[in-house]
C-alpha positions, 0 to 999 in steps of 0.5 A, a space after each residue: 392108490 398106484 398110478 401107472 406110468 404115464 399117468 398122474 393124480 391130484 391129491 388135496 387135503 381139507 387145508 387146501 393143500 394140493 400135490 401131483 403125484 406121477 406114476 409109477 408110484 404107490 401113494 398113500 392118502 392121509 385121513 383128510 385127503 382125497 383125490 381130484 375127479 375129472 369128467 371127461 368128455 366121450 363119443 365120437 364126436 366128443 360131447 359131454 352127453 356122457 362123461 367118464 368120471 376118473 381121478 387118473 390123468 394121462 399125462 404122456 402118449 394120450 390119444 383123443 379121437 374126434 369127427 368134425 364137419 367143416 365148410 368150405 368157401 363154396 358151401 361144401 361140406 367135409 366129415 373128417 375123422 382125426 386123432 390127436 396126441 396130447 401130452 402135458 407139460 410144466 407145472 404139474 399142478 396147472 394140468 388139473 386146471 381144466 376137468 374136461 381136457 378132452 372137450 377143451 382140446 376138441 373145441 379148439 381144433 374144431 374152431 381152427 379147422 373150420 376157420 381153415 375150411 371157410 377160407 378155401 374152395 373144396 378143390 383147394 382143401 380136399 386133394 391135400 386135406 390131411 396135410 393142410 389140417 395137420 399144419 393148422 393144428 400143429 403149426 409149420 415145421 421148423 427143421 422137421 419138427 412142428 411146435 404143436 398146439 399149446 394150451 397155457 391154461 393147463 399145460 396140455 399140447 397137441 403134438 400130433 395129428 392123425 387124420 384118418 377120413 376125409 369124407 364128402 357128403 355130396 357123391 356127385 361132387 366127390 367124383 368130380 374132384 376125384 376125376 380132376 385129381 386123376 388128370 393132375 397133369 394132362 397133355 394136349 394136342 400140342 404136347 405141352 403140359 396142361 397143369 392141375 389147375 385146369 383140371 380142378 377149374 373143371 371140377 370148380 365149375 361143377 361144384 357150381 353147377 350141382 349146388 346153386 342154391 349154395 354157391 351162388 345165383 341160380 342157373 338160367 
């Protein structure tokens, strides 16, 4: 076998010996050796309904796409399309500790994003969702560098997150929020600047009006 650059394989013998071969390399197997096989989740959103079996682990420049549905504090649902950049680091034997690292990464990030959304109203999240979600997953930047999301169990680290789409399922709420964003700074009759919070407060009230059954008591 010949793993390419950026890939690795785990070679196992019947006696229990294990070694990792990192490409580019040509690997000759002994008569009693075989390769560990990974079973990786597929689809968007990722699930184990259909898996890909492969002995090749991509250890650098790995891109995993997923879709996450989150719900805000005021019960508005958003759908987020995103992709993670994943590298593996540390002890190579640990890289193969999880047979489906794709599902592990997606499950952990989904949990983080859902927890973040539950603590914020939709107008707080929607306007700067991409930056907020990146910080939730990757951590706050120090000297321009984010630490990323580490997985000690298998040496995996999410080093970057691309937020491709943030979609509101309710078209009426989406229109209200976009209108509020267009009026981030208004000038009143006194000539004084009206800050973004005013426009967003209007949108917040509109969300409560449109979704009374979710946001609180019914309208009078």
